N, C-alpha and C positions, 0 to 999 in steps of 0.2 A: 307167720317171715317166712319170705322165700327161703328158698334153699343156698345157701353160701355157694357159692359156683367158681367167682372170680376169684384167681390167685394175680395179683397185681408182677410184672414184668419188668421193674424200674429195678436198676441196681447203679446207684452213684451215690454221691457224699451228701450226705442231708444235714440237719439241725433235729439234735433228741431234743426231750422234752424242759431237761435242763441246761442246754443254751452250747452244750459239747456236741465238737463236729464228729460225728461219723461214719465207716465206712461201710456195716451193717447194713444186709439186705431187707431187713427184717426193720431195723430203726430208719431207713431211706424209705420205706413206703408209709412211714406213717407222718403225715404233717404234723407239724410243730403243734397248732391248736389243738390237732385232735389227743397229742401226747400231752402235752399241758392236762387238758381234762380229766383224761381218763387217770394221770397221776393223782389229781386232786380229789377225782370222784373214790378211788381205788387207792387209799395210799396202804396197804398191807399187801400192793400187789407192784409189779416192776413190768415195764415195756418189754416187749419177747425180742431175744436176738436169735440169729439161725443157727448159734450153737445149740437152745433147748430143744431142739428136734433131735432125732437120731439123724448118726452121720448117712446111713443108708436110705433114709428118706430123701435126705437135702441131695446128696448123691444122683438119684432116682430123680427128683424135680429138675436138677441142673440139666440131666442127662436128654431132658424130654422139653425142653427151651425152656424153663422157670429163672428165678432167680436163687432158688434156695429156701426163700423163706415160706413157711409154711402154717404161720401163726398168723399171719393178714389177710384177710378179704378185701376188697372193694368192688359195690357192687351198689345198686339202687335196690336196696333190698325192699322198700315202704311202696315202691311207687310213684315218686315226687318227682321223679329225673334229677333227682342231688345223689352226688356221691357219697357214700355210707361206707361204714367202716365195720368189720368183724375182727378182734384181736384176741388174740388168746395170752393171756395175762399170766405171769409168772409169780407164784408166791414168792416173798421176800423170805418168810421162815415157813416152814411146814411143806406138805407136797400134795395140796390141792389147788389148784390151778383153776382159773377161771376165764370165758368164753364173754366180753364185754361186745356188744353191739353199740357202735355211735352213731343213731340216725344225725342226719345232716337239718338244722331248722335253719332262721335264715343266720342268727347271731351266734348261735348254741349249738350245742349238740346235746341229744336227747338218748340217756344209756337205758339199756334193759342186758340181762343177764341171759346166759342160756344154760337152762338145767341141765347137769348130765345125766 
């Protein structure tokens, strides 16, 4: 799998997987179909917020043209010319996060996880 190199620069209102409007840059970066699928596939985790990262890291990202979201990357990870996602999921309890890779397929997402 390719190195995760893309950090999306979109800051806008979006709809989270649960249908609630959000203004968080991480949530805005994740399409609702990906968010719903991640929430169903990994129920012990939640989608990330910008505040899940250290303040100094998000400030550095914003000062260098980013949107502050360090936990979502969008790129073509498998070479099929489709946008795929890598998402740092936050545990609902405990402290072991998970990086999930969502590869785009015709009408669904194929998931794998990154070992730490």
